[in-house]
C-alpha positions in Angstrom: 216.1 36.6 -165.8 214.7 34.1 -163.2 213.6 30.6 -164.5 212.2 28.6 -161.9 210.1 25.3 -160.7 208.2 25.9 -157.3 205.2 23.8 -155.3 202.8 25.9 -157.1 204.1 25.1 -160.7 205.2 21.3 -160.0 204.7 18.1 -157.6 207.8 16.8 -155.3 208.4 14.3 -158.1 209.4 16.6 -160.5 211.1 19.4 -157.7 213.0 16.7 -156.3 214.3 15.8 -159.8 215.7 19.8 -160.7 217.0 20.0 -157.1 220.5 20.7 -156.6 221.6 19.2 -153.1 225.2 19.4 -151.7 228.3 18.5 -154.1 225.4 19.2 -156.9 225.1 22.9 -156.0 228.6 23.8 -156.7 229.0 21.2 -159.6 226.1 22.8 -161.0 227.2 26.8 -160.5 230.6 25.8 -161.9 228.7 24.0 -165.0 226.4 27.4 -165.3 229.1 30.0 -165.1 230.3 28.1 -168.5 227.3 29.5 -170.1 226.0 32.3 -168.5 228.0 35.7 -167.5 226.7 36.0 -163.9 224.4 32.8 -162.6 223.2 32.1 -159.1 221.2 28.8 -158.1 218.6 29.1 -155.4 217.2 25.3 -154.7 215.2 24.3 -151.3 212.6 21.7 -150.6 209.8 24.1 -152.2 211.9 25.2 -155.3 214.9 25.7 -157.4 215.3 28.8 -159.3 218.2 30.0 -161.6 219.0 34.0 -161.8 221.6 34.8 -164.8 222.0 38.5 -166.6 221.8 38.4 -170.2 224.1 39.9 -171.9 224.6 40.8 -175.9 223.2 38.0 -177.9 222.8 35.3 -175.2 219.3 34.3 -174.9 219.5 33.5 -171.1 216.5 31.5 -170.8 217.2 29.6 -173.4 220.8 29.1 -171.9 219.0 28.5 -169.1 216.3 25.7 -169.8 219.2 23.8 -171.6 221.2 23.2 -168.7 218.8 22.3 -166.7 217.7 19.7 -169.0 221.3 18.4 -169.7 222.2 18.5 -166.4 219.1 17.2 -165.0 218.6 14.6 -168.0 214.9 16.2 -167.9 213.0 16.8 -171.2 212.7 20.1 -172.2 208.5 19.5 -172.4 208.7 18.3 -168.9 210.7 21.4 -167.9 208.1 23.5 -169.6 204.9 22.6 -167.8 206.7 23.0 -164.5 208.7 26.1 -164.4 208.2 29.8 -164.7 210.3 32.5 -166.1 210.2 36.3 -165.4 213.2 38.8 -166.8 213.6 42.7 -165.9 212.0 44.4 -163.3 209.5 41.3 -163.3 212.4 39.0 -162.1 213.8 41.1 -159.5 209.7 41.7 -158.3 210.0 37.9 -158.0 213.3 37.5 -156.0 212.3 40.0 -153.6 208.6 38.2 -152.9 210.3 34.7 -152.2 213.5 36.3 -149.8 210.1 37.9 -148.0 208.0 34.6 -147.6 205.4 35.6 -149.8 206.2 33.1 -152.2 206.8 30.6 -149.8 204.3 27.5 -149.1 204.3 28.5 -145.6 203.9 31.9 -145.7 206.8 34.2 -143.9 209.0 30.9 -143.1 212.6 32.3 -142.2 214.4 29.7 -143.7 214.3 31.0 -147.1 216.9 33.7 -145.8 219.2 32.2 -144.8 219.2 29.6 -147.8 219.4 32.3 -150.1 222.2 33.5 -148.1 224.2 30.3 -148.4 223.3 30.5 -152.4 224.7 34.0 -152.8 228.1 32.3 -150.7 228.2 29.3 -152.8 227.5 31.4 -156.1 230.7 33.7 -154.9 232.7 30.8 -154.0 232.1 29.3 -157.8 232.7 32.9 -159.1 229.7 32.8 -160.9 228.2 36.2 -159.8 229.0 39.6 -161.1 228.2 43.3 -159.6 224.1 42.6 -160.8 223.5 39.4 -159.0 225.2 40.3 -155.7 223.4 43.8 -155.6 220.4 42.1 -155.9 220.7 39.0 -153.8 221.9 41.5 -151.2 218.6 44.0 -151.6 216.4 40.6 -151.3 218.0 39.7 -148.1 217.4 43.4 -146.6 213.8 43.3 -148.2 213.3 39.9 -146.5 214.7 41.4 -143.4 212.4 44.6 -143.3 209.5 42.3 -144.2 209.9 40.6 -141.1 210.6 43.4 -139.1 208.4 46.2 -140.5 205.1 44.3 -140.7 203.1 41.5 -138.4 204.2 38.4 -140.7 206.8 37.9 -138.5 204.2 37.0 -136.5 203.5 33.7 -138.2 206.4 31.6 -137.0 205.4 28.8 -139.1 207.6 26.7 -140.6 208.1 23.9 -143.2 209.2 21.9 -139.9 205.6 23.1 -138.2 203.4 22.3 -140.5 204.8 18.8 -140.5 204.4 18.4 -137.0 200.7 19.3 -136.7 200.1 17.4 -140.1 201.4 14.7 -137.8 199.4 15.7 -134.4 196.3 15.9 -137.0 196.6 12.4 -138.2 197.7 10.5 -135.1 195.7 12.5 -133.0 198.4 13.7 -131.0 202.3 12.6 -130.5 202.4 12.1 -126.8 204.2 9.1 -125.6 204.9 8.2 -129.1 208.0 6.6 -130.4 209.4 9.1 -133.2 212.1 8.4 -136.0 213.9 11.5 -137.3 215.9 10.9 -140.6 218.6 14.2 -140.8 220.7 15.7 -138.4 220.6 19.3 -140.2 219.1 22.7 -139.6 215.3 21.3 -140.6 216.0 18.1 -138.6 217.3 20.1 -135.4 214.1 22.1 -135.6 211.9 19.3 -135.9 213.0 17.6 -133.2 212.9 20.3 -130.6 209.1 20.6 -132.2 208.6 17.2 -131.1 209.5 17.2 -128.0 207.1 20.2 -127.4 204.1 17.5 -127.8 205.7 15.2 -125.2 206.5 12.7 -127.5 207.9 9.2 -125.8 211.6 8.0 -127.6 213.0 10.0 -130.0 215.5 8.1 -132.3 217.5 10.0 -134.4 219.6 8.7 -137.7 221.7 10.2 -140.4 224.3 9.3 -142.7 226.8 10.4 -140.4 226.8 9.2 -137.0 228.1 11.8 -134.7 226.0 14.6 -136.1 223.4 12.0 -135.2 224.9 11.6 -131.8 224.8 15.4 -131.5 221.7 16.1 -132.5 220.4 13.7 -130.2 221.8 14.7 -127.4 220.8 18.3 -128.2 217.0 16.9 -128.6 217.0 14.4 -125.5 217.2 11.7 -128.0 218.9 8.1 -129.3 221.3 8.0 -132.2 220.8 4.9 -134.5 223.4 4.2 -137.1 222.4 4.0 -140.7 222.7 0.0 -139.9 219.8 0.2 -137.5 217.9 2.1 -139.4 215.0 -0.7 -140.2 215.1 -1.5 -136.4 214.1 1.3 -135.8 211.4 1.9 -137.8 210.2 -1.2 -136.3 209.7 0.9 -133.1 208.2 4.1 -134.7 204.9 4.9 -134.7 205.8 8.6 -136.8 208.8 8.8 -139.1 209.7 12.5 -140.4 212.2 12.8 -142.9 214.5 16.2 -143.0 217.3 15.6 -144.2 219.3 16.5 -147.5 219.9 13.0 -149.7 220.3 12.2 -153.5 218.5 8.9 -153.1 215.9 7.9 -150.3 217.2 6.5 -147.1 214.0 4.7 -147.0 212.7 2.0 -149.1 209.8 -1.1 -148.9 212.5 -3.3 -147.7 213.4 -1.3 -144.2 209.5 -1.6 -143.5 208.7 -4.8 -141.7 205.4 -6.7 -141.8 203.8 -5.1 -139.2 200.4 -4.7 -138.4 200.0 -1.5 -136.5 199.9 1.8 -138.3 202.9 4.4 -139.0 202.9 7.6 -140.5 205.6 8.8 -142.3 206.1 12.7 -142.9 208.8 13.3 -145.6 209.6 17.4 -145.9 213.1 16.3 -147.7 213.2 16.8 -151.2 214.6 15.0 -153.3 212.3 12.7 -150.7 214.4 10.9 -148.3 211.4 7.9 -148.5 210.4 6.0 -151.2 207.3 6.4 -152.8 207.2 2.6 -152.7 206.7 2.6 -148.8 202.8 4.1 -149.9 201.6 0.4 -151.2 202.7 -1.7 -147.8 199.2 -2.0 -145.7 198.9 0.5 -142.5 201.4 2.9 -143.7 200.6 6.2 -144.6 203.1 8.5 -146.3 203.0 12.5 -146.6 205.3 14.4 -148.4 206.0 18.1 -148.4 202.7 18.9 -150.9 200.7 17.5 -148.4 201.3 21.0 -146.2 199.2 22.5 -148.6 196.1 23.1 -146.8 197.9 24.1 -143.5 199.6 26.6 -145.5 196.5 27.7 -147.1 194.7 28.5 -144.0 198.0 30.6 -142.4 197.3 32.7 -145.9 194.5 33.8 -145.1 195.1 34.3 -141.6 197.7 37.1 -142.7 196.2 38.3 -145.5 196.5 41.9 -144.7 200.4 41.7 -143.8 200.7 40.2 -147.4 199.6 43.6 -148.8 201.9 45.5 -146.5 204.9 43.5 -147.2 204.1 44.0 -150.9 204.3 47.7 -150.4 207.5 47.2 -149.4 208.6 44.8 -152.2 207.4 47.3 -154.4 209.9 50.0 -153.2 212.2 48.1 -153.9 212.1 46.8 -156.8 211.8 50.8 -157.9 214.9 51.4 -155.7 216.8 48.4 -157.4 215.4 49.6 -160.6 217.2 53.3 -160.0 220.5 51.4 -159.4 220.8 49.5 -162.2 219.5 52.6 -164.2 222.5 54.8 -163.0 224.7 52.0 -163.8 223.7 51.6 -167.3 223.8 55.6 -167.4 227.3 55.6 -165.7 228.8 53.2 -168.5 226.8 55.2 -171.3 228.4 58.3 -170.8 232.0 57.0 -170.1 231.4 55.9 -173.6 230.1 58.7 -175.0 233.1 60.7 -173.2 235.8 57.8 -174.3 234.4 58.1 -178.1 234.5 61.9 -178.1 237.9 62.0 -176.8 239.3 59.5 -179.2 237.6 61.7 -182.2 239.1 64.7 -180.7 242.6 63.1 -180.1 243.1 62.1 -183.5 241.8 65.0 -185.0 244.1 67.4 -182.5 247.0 65.3 -183.7 246.1 65.8 -187.4 245.9 69.1 -187.0 249.0 70.0 -185.2 251.1 67.5 -187.4 250.5 70.7 -189.7 250.6 73.2 -187.6 254.0 72.2 -186.7 255.3 75.7 -187.2 253.1 77.1 -183.9 254.3 77.6 -180.6 254.1 75.1 -177.4 252.0 78.0 -176.4 249.7 77.9 -179.6 249.5 74.6 -179.9 247.8 74.4 -176.1 245.4 76.6 -177.4 244.5 74.7 -179.8 243.7 71.6 -177.7 242.1 74.1 -175.1 239.9 74.9 -178.4 239.4 71.1 -179.3 238.3 70.5 -175.5 236.2 73.1 -175.0 234.0 71.7 -178.2 234.1 68.5 -177.0 232.5 68.8 -173.8 229.5 71.3 -175.6 228.9 68.6 -178.1 228.5 65.7 -175.0 227.1 68.0 -173.1 223.5 67.7 -173.9 223.7 63.5 -174.8 225.5 62.7 -171.3 222.1 65.1 -170.3 220.1 62.7 -171.8 221.5 59.3 -170.5 221.7 61.1 -166.5 217.7 61.4 -167.1 216.7 58.2 -169.0 214.1 56.3 -167.7 214.9 52.9 -168.8 218.4 51.1 -169.7 216.6 50.4 -173.5 216.4 54.4 -173.1 220.2 54.8 -172.6 220.7 52.4 -175.1 219.0 54.1 -177.9 220.0 57.4 -177.1 223.8 55.0 -177.8 222.7 53.2 -181.3 221.4 57.4 -182.4 225.2 58.6 -181.5 226.3 55.6 -183.9 227.9 53.6 -180.7 226.5 50.2 -179.7 225.8 49.7 -176.1 228.6 47.9 -174.5 
């Protein structure tokens, strides 16, 4: 089961309310684990998704909705209108498409693989994933790599950072010689800084909550690190501000922007947003969030339409392979259950009979046991064969019910 919200279903104002960033991800996984047998959270700038494994009478979809509503204080009706849910094979198909970059804002963007890998690592550390989700996530990562090595979708090396810089170039008519302020010092900020340098910008200022990390990135991209306390002054110098930082609350508010008379473009690719929406009301200031990148992303998707078809074929094959693994796993458990049940009945009946046949020699008692074993094996042969040939988990469970057993 997957329940999620992405750039197609919800604007950034909703997505940022559902995001799990920093310590919130670890806390969220622990809280989720208390509700579900297996749970995993994938949270990026364009999506928040919760993957779960239903067990017993538990309704995973309802549990996830209740979890999100309570954890993020988001009304259920908002979640319903801004989210999607898939179960069974559709959920597997969705995860593989996500890993392949088909479901990303920017088609084929490579960052999603590292984000899924980090999500899996966090879930393992929190103890919230078991064999099914671990296999699903591992297969999804493998699927994502195949998509990028076996098709030309990997030729599209555009990422959210690329799209943000392209947007800035378009709106400012070029970046040559311009002073740019970069918020953040993580992977996305690092890539953004390198891309900005390739456009021959003037001075590059780097602001991050951790000054040592800001200095490290500034040194790598030929910029100048600025402490958070100098944020207002840095904005006053800049003609472009790019937000690429993981925050719970905006770093930049209207109070950080001086009464300027020259234009300022602010491009925020952070989710939650690092630049407060109130900044849009300031004269001479233009604010663009990650949703403003959609037109550029749509053009890329049209350009690589043929490669999308090729990746979809790979996804279909991977979904079928995962389905076979699930069915074999279910069949193995069911077969073990049938054998154990039959063995328990055999042992009980043999022991009861031998109590009445205590006069038999040890050799004859062993013959009785051998007879019982042979009859038991023949009786369970056809049910076990049917379980091995079952095409779905539902078929396996139906066979167990016919035998009078409750599926485990």
